[in-house]
C-alpha positions as CSV (number, residue, x, y, z in Angstrom):
1,M,-199.7,-128.7,102.8
2,S,-197.8,-131.7,102.7
3,I,-194.1,-131.5,102.8
4,P,-192.9,-133.5,99.6
5,K,-190.5,-136.3,100.1
6,N,-187.2,-135.9,98.7
7,Q,-185.0,-138.9,97.5
8,A,-181.4,-138.9,95.8
9,A,-178.8,-141.3,94.2
10,W,-176.4,-141.4,97.1
11,L,-172.8,-142.2,96.4
12,N,-171.6,-144.3,99.9
13,K,-168.0,-144.8,98.8
14,A,-165.5,-144.0,95.8
15,G,-166.2,-147.1,93.3
16,S,-169.3,-148.2,94.2
17,P,-172.9,-147.8,92.5
18,L,-175.3,-145.4,93.6
19,Q,-177.9,-146.2,95.9
20,V,-181.6,-144.4,95.8
21,G,-182.8,-143.3,99.3
22,D,-184.2,-140.9,101.3
23,A,-182.7,-137.3,101.7
24,P,-183.7,-134.3,103.8
25,L,-185.7,-131.7,101.9
26,P,-183.4,-128.9,101.3
27,T,-183.9,-125.3,102.1
28,A,-183.0,-122.0,100.4
29,G,-180.4,-119.7,101.8
30,P,-179.7,-116.1,100.8
31,G,-179.1,-115.9,97.2
32,E,-180.4,-119.6,96.7
33,I,-183.2,-121.3,95.2
34,V,-184.3,-124.9,95.6
35,V,-185.4,-126.6,92.2
36,K,-187.9,-129.4,92.0
37,N,-185.8,-131.2,89.3
38,A,-187.6,-132.5,85.9
39,A,-184.0,-133.6,84.4
40,I,-180.6,-134.0,85.2
41,A,-177.7,-134.5,82.8
42,I,-174.3,-136.5,83.0
43,N,-170.8,-135.5,82.8
44,P,-167.8,-136.8,82.4
45,L,-166.7,-135.1,85.8
46,D,-169.7,-137.4,87.6
47,C,-167.9,-140.4,86.3
48,H,-164.5,-139.4,88.0
49,M,-166.1,-138.3,91.1
50,Q,-168.0,-141.9,91.5
51,D,-164.9,-143.9,90.4
52,A,-162.0,-141.9,92.7
53,G,-164.1,-139.8,95.2
54,V,-162.2,-136.7,93.7
55,F,-164.0,-133.2,95.3
56,V,-166.2,-135.4,97.4
57,Q,-166.0,-133.8,101.0
58,Q,-168.3,-135.8,103.0
59,W,-170.0,-138.9,103.0
60,P,-172.2,-140.4,102.0
61,A,-172.2,-137.8,98.9
62,I,-175.0,-136.6,96.2
63,F,-173.0,-135.3,93.4
64,G,-173.8,-134.2,89.5
65,C,-173.9,-130.7,88.2
66,D,-176.8,-130.1,86.0
67,I,-180.6,-129.7,86.7
68,A,-183.5,-128.5,85.2
69,G,-186.7,-128.0,86.9
70,E,-189.2,-125.8,88.6
71,V,-188.1,-123.4,91.5
72,Y,-189.6,-124.9,94.6
73,E,-188.5,-122.2,97.0
74,V,-186.7,-119.1,97.0
75,G,-184.0,-117.8,99.5
76,K,-183.3,-114.4,100.8
77,D,-182.1,-111.6,98.6
78,V,-183.4,-113.5,95.6
79,E,-185.3,-111.2,92.9
80,R,-184.9,-112.8,89.7
81,F,-186.8,-115.9,90.4
82,K,-190.4,-117.0,92.1
83,K,-192.0,-120.3,92.9
84,G,-193.2,-122.2,89.8
85,N,-190.6,-120.5,87.5
86,R,-189.0,-123.2,84.8
87,V,-185.3,-122.9,85.5
88,I,-181.8,-124.7,84.3
89,G,-179.1,-124.4,87.0
90,H,-175.3,-125.3,87.6
91,T,-175.1,-126.9,91.0
92,I,-172.0,-126.8,93.1
93,N,-171.5,-129.9,95.0
94,L,-167.9,-129.8,93.6
95,T,-167.0,-127.0,95.5
96,S,-169.4,-126.8,98.5
97,G,-169.4,-130.6,99.5
98,R,-172.9,-130.2,100.5
99,P,-175.1,-133.1,99.9
100,Q,-178.2,-130.5,99.2
101,D,-175.8,-129.3,96.2
102,G,-175.7,-132.1,94.2
103,A,-178.1,-132.4,91.0
104,F,-178.9,-136.5,91.8
105,A,-181.9,-135.7,93.7
106,L,-185.4,-134.7,93.5
107,Y,-184.7,-131.3,95.0
108,T,-181.6,-129.5,95.0
109,V,-180.2,-126.2,96.0
110,V,-178.8,-123.7,93.4
111,P,-177.0,-120.6,93.6
112,A,-179.5,-117.9,92.1
113,N,-176.4,-116.6,90.0
114,K,-176.0,-120.3,88.7
115,A,-179.5,-120.2,87.3
116,A,-181.6,-118.9,84.3
117,I,-185.3,-119.0,83.3
118,L,-185.9,-121.7,80.8
119,P,-188.2,-120.4,78.0
120,D,-191.7,-122.3,77.7
121,E,-190.9,-123.7,74.1
122,I,-187.7,-125.3,75.4
123,S,-188.2,-128.7,77.5
124,F,-186.5,-129.5,80.5
125,T,-184.9,-132.4,78.8
126,D,-183.1,-130.1,76.1
127,G,-182.1,-127.5,78.5
128,V,-180.8,-129.5,81.0
129,V,-177.7,-130.2,78.5
130,L,-176.4,-126.9,79.2
131,P,-175.5,-125.7,82.7
132,L,-172.2,-127.2,83.8
133,V,-170.7,-126.8,80.1
134,L,-171.8,-123.2,80.0
135,E,-170.3,-122.2,83.0
136,A,-167.2,-124.1,81.5
137,A,-167.2,-122.3,78.4
138,V,-167.2,-119.1,80.2
139,C,-164.5,-119.7,82.6
140,A,-162.4,-121.2,79.4
141,L,-162.9,-117.9,77.5
142,S,-163.7,-114.8,79.9
143,L,-161.3,-115.2,82.8
144,K,-159.0,-112.2,83.0
145,E,-156.5,-113.1,85.8
146,P,-155.4,-117.0,86.4
147,G,-156.2,-118.6,89.4
148,V,-155.9,-122.0,90.9
149,A,-157.9,-124.9,89.6
150,M,-156.4,-127.5,91.9
151,P,-153.3,-127.4,93.6
152,G,-150.4,-126.9,91.7
153,V,-152.4,-126.4,88.4
154,A,-153.3,-122.8,87.2
155,T,-156.5,-121.7,85.3
156,P,-156.2,-119.9,82.2
157,A,-156.9,-116.2,81.5
158,L,-157.7,-115.9,77.9
159,G,-159.7,-112.6,78.9
160,L,-162.1,-112.9,75.9
161,P,-165.3,-110.7,76.0
162,Y,-168.4,-112.3,77.1
163,P,-171.1,-113.3,74.4
164,S,-173.4,-110.8,73.3
165,L,-176.9,-110.9,71.9
166,Q,-176.0,-108.7,69.0
167,D,-174.5,-110.1,65.8
168,L,-171.2,-108.8,66.1
169,P,-168.9,-108.2,63.6
170,S,-165.6,-110.2,63.7
171,S,-163.2,-109.1,66.7
172,G,-160.0,-110.2,64.6
173,K,-159.3,-113.0,67.1
174,T,-159.1,-116.6,66.4
175,L,-159.7,-119.6,68.7
176,V,-159.1,-123.3,68.0
177,I,-161.3,-125.6,69.8
178,Y,-160.1,-129.5,70.0
179,G,-163.1,-131.7,70.4
180,G,-165.7,-129.2,68.8
181,S,-168.6,-131.8,68.9
182,S,-168.1,-132.4,72.9
183,S,-170.5,-131.0,75.3
184,V,-168.0,-128.4,76.4
185,G,-166.6,-127.9,72.9
186,S,-169.8,-127.3,71.3
187,V,-171.1,-124.8,73.9
188,T,-167.7,-123.1,74.0
189,T,-168.0,-122.7,70.2
190,Q,-171.3,-121.3,70.6
191,L,-170.4,-118.6,73.3
192,A,-167.0,-117.9,71.6
193,T,-168.7,-117.3,68.4
194,A,-171.4,-115.1,70.1
195,A,-168.2,-112.8,71.4
196,G,-167.2,-112.4,67.6
197,I,-164.3,-115.0,67.9
198,H,-163.3,-116.8,64.7
199,V,-163.8,-120.7,65.7
200,I,-161.6,-123.4,64.2
201,A,-163.0,-126.8,65.4
202,I,-161.3,-130.2,65.4
203,A,-163.7,-133.0,65.6
204,G,-164.6,-136.4,63.6
205,T,-165.8,-136.2,60.0
206,H,-169.2,-137.3,61.1
207,N,-169.4,-134.3,63.2
208,F,-168.4,-131.7,60.9
209,E,-171.7,-130.4,60.4
210,F,-172.8,-130.4,63.8
211,S,-169.7,-128.1,64.7
212,K,-170.9,-125.9,62.0
213,R,-174.3,-125.5,63.8
214,C,-172.5,-124.6,66.8
215,G,-170.9,-121.5,64.8
216,A,-167.3,-123.0,64.0
217,A,-166.2,-121.1,60.8
218,Q,-163.9,-124.3,59.8
219,V,-163.6,-127.6,61.0
220,F,-160.8,-130.2,60.5
221,D,-160.5,-134.1,60.7
222,R,-159.0,-135.2,64.3
223,N,-157.7,-138.1,62.3
224,D,-156.0,-136.2,59.4
225,T,-152.0,-137.1,59.8
226,S,-151.6,-133.4,58.5
227,L,-154.0,-131.9,61.2
228,A,-151.7,-129.8,62.8
229,D,-150.2,-128.4,59.7
230,K,-153.7,-127.7,58.5
231,V,-154.9,-125.9,61.2
232,S,-151.9,-123.8,61.6
233,D,-152.2,-122.9,58.0
234,A,-155.9,-121.8,58.4
235,V,-154.9,-119.5,61.4
236,R,-152.6,-118.2,59.7
237,K,-154.7,-117.6,56.4
238,N,-157.5,-115.9,58.6
239,G,-155.2,-113.3,59.9
240,G,-155.7,-111.3,62.9
241,E,-155.0,-112.2,66.4
242,F,-154.4,-116.1,67.2
243,V,-155.7,-116.4,70.7
244,G,-154.7,-120.1,71.3
245,I,-156.3,-123.5,71.7
246,F,-159.0,-124.8,74.0
247,D,-158.9,-128.7,74.2
248,A,-162.1,-130.2,75.3
249,I,-160.6,-133.5,75.0
250,A,-157.1,-133.1,76.7
251,T,-155.6,-136.6,76.1
252,P,-151.8,-137.1,75.2
253,E,-152.7,-137.4,71.6
254,T,-154.5,-134.3,71.3
255,Y,-151.6,-132.5,73.4
256,A,-149.2,-133.6,70.9
257,H,-151.0,-131.8,68.2
258,D,-151.9,-128.7,70.4
259,I,-147.7,-128.4,71.3
260,T,-147.2,-128.6,67.1
261,I,-149.8,-125.8,66.7
262,L,-148.8,-123.6,69.2
263,G,-145.0,-123.9,68.4
264,Q,-145.8,-123.4,64.7
265,L,-148.0,-120.3,65.3
266,G,-145.3,-118.9,68.0
267,G,-147.3,-119.6,71.1
268,G,-150.7,-118.6,72.7
269,H,-153.2,-119.7,75.5
270,L,-153.9,-123.6,76.0
271,A,-156.8,-123.8,78.1
272,C,-157.8,-127.6,79.0
273,V,-160.0,-129.6,80.6
274,H,-157.5,-131.6,82.4
275,P,-154.2,-130.8,83.9
276,P,-152.2,-129.3,80.9
277,P,-149.0,-131.1,79.8
278,P,-145.9,-129.8,81.8
279,A,-144.0,-126.5,81.2
280,T,-140.9,-128.2,80.4
281,D,-143.0,-130.0,77.1
282,L,-144.8,-126.4,75.9
283,P,-143.0,-124.4,73.3
284,A,-142.2,-120.7,74.3
285,N,-144.8,-117.9,75.1
286,V,-147.4,-120.6,75.8
287,N,-149.7,-119.9,78.9
288,A,-151.4,-123.1,79.6
289,G,-154.0,-124.3,82.3
290,M,-156.9,-126.1,83.4
291,I,-160.3,-124.8,83.5
292,F,-162.2,-125.2,86.7
293,A,-166.0,-124.7,85.8
294,V,-167.2,-122.9,88.9
295,N,-166.6,-119.5,89.2
296,D,-168.8,-116.4,89.7
297,V,-167.2,-114.8,86.3
298,A,-169.9,-116.5,84.9
299,A,-172.7,-114.8,87.1
300,P,-173.2,-112.2,84.3
301,V,-173.6,-114.7,81.5
302,W,-176.2,-116.4,83.6
303,E,-178.1,-113.2,85.1
304,E,-178.3,-111.4,81.7
305,W,-177.5,-113.7,78.7
306,V,-178.8,-116.9,78.9
307,T,-182.5,-116.3,78.7
308,P,-182.8,-114.3,75.9
309,A,-180.0,-116.3,74.1
310,L,-182.2,-119.4,74.5
311,Q,-185.5,-117.2,73.0
312,S,-183.4,-115.9,69.9
313,G,-181.5,-118.9,69.2
314,K,-178.3,-117.4,69.8
315,L,-177.8,-120.0,72.4
316,Q,-179.1,-123.6,71.1
317,C,-179.6,-126.8,73.4
318,L,-176.4,-128.4,72.1
319,P,-175.3,-131.6,72.0
320,P,-179.0,-132.9,72.1
321,P,-180.0,-135.0,74.9
322,C,-180.1,-138.6,75.1
323,V,-182.7,-139.8,77.4
324,V,-181.3,-143.0,79.3
325,G,-184.3,-143.6,81.7
326,K,-186.9,-141.9,83.9
327,G,-186.2,-141.9,87.5
328,L,-183.2,-141.9,90.1
329,E,-182.5,-145.3,89.4
330,H,-181.6,-144.8,85.9
331,I,-178.4,-142.3,86.9
332,Q,-175.9,-145.4,87.4
333,T,-176.6,-146.6,84.2
334,A,-176.4,-143.5,82.6
335,L,-172.8,-143.1,84.3
336,E,-171.7,-146.3,82.7
337,K,-172.9,-145.5,79.3
338,S,-170.9,-142.2,80.0
339,K,-167.6,-144.1,80.8
340,A,-168.1,-146.3,77.5
341,G,-168.0,-143.0,75.8
342,V,-170.5,-140.7,73.8
343,S,-170.4,-138.2,70.8
344,A,-172.3,-135.5,69.8
345,M,-174.8,-136.1,72.7
346,K,-175.5,-135.3,76.3
347,L,-176.8,-138.2,78.4
348,V,-180.0,-137.1,80.4
349,V,-182.2,-138.6,83.0
350,E,-185.5,-137.6,83.5
351,L,-187.1,-137.5,87.1
């Protein structure tokens, strides 16, 4: 049997365009699978890695976080998968630095505890929108102890329950999600709702229905001049425990609203996708941190929840994919489109 040829979109230096070229065919170590990729997705993190070389540990680099495809090889001690399974997976080049762990290739290594069977009725193009943002959502919601996102920046510890496959009664907890129509905001809304959390989302008016489709109980206009007051009032009216805010946008403008809301409600958690405001700018009783989307806290969700949740519709492949092209050469175009800004969609390249 002939050995397949691997190729990748290589980053040779920070700030340079990707170059498609040959790459070694990876092998699966213990606890790993090799996936023949059918689709990959683009995240804002990828743009930062290309532009500034952040998190790159060796050059040239293969990066990217989201893959969907078929299992090509199964490593030792892996029992959940066999060759030919359709899967989605979250790759970990971000932490390992190994080129074989980057998504922007025809074949990629994925930890078995960061992958799940993709039901036959869901296309690779739809499924690939989920992996990174799913893990980010779990890290935002379910960490029980703070850690370190990067030197000097803590991770938040909301300690909320894992999502359930059952329809749970309300837990009495309320979470505000700023950027409810973003990729990570929409999936965090789904997971929080599946854990019995009352979600209040902030989004553009054109994305209100989308945020509600993800499970938000209420949605407020990000451009409303009374935004902070209205969100605070909605939290009070819902009663129960105010958990805090997950800010999936994390800009000076959104932080200003976060600070006002947290001040009006007496504190809470502030979980952000970028480093949070300095402690000197925060109201009393606020536990702020930046999520880091690679953590074993997500393993039970990957192993036990994702596949049945996709089968039942408890987890939807949202935001929907926007296919940029077919082939590794289209990843550079997709990265440029991502930098220009997207809303309520995920940029995908088919392979």
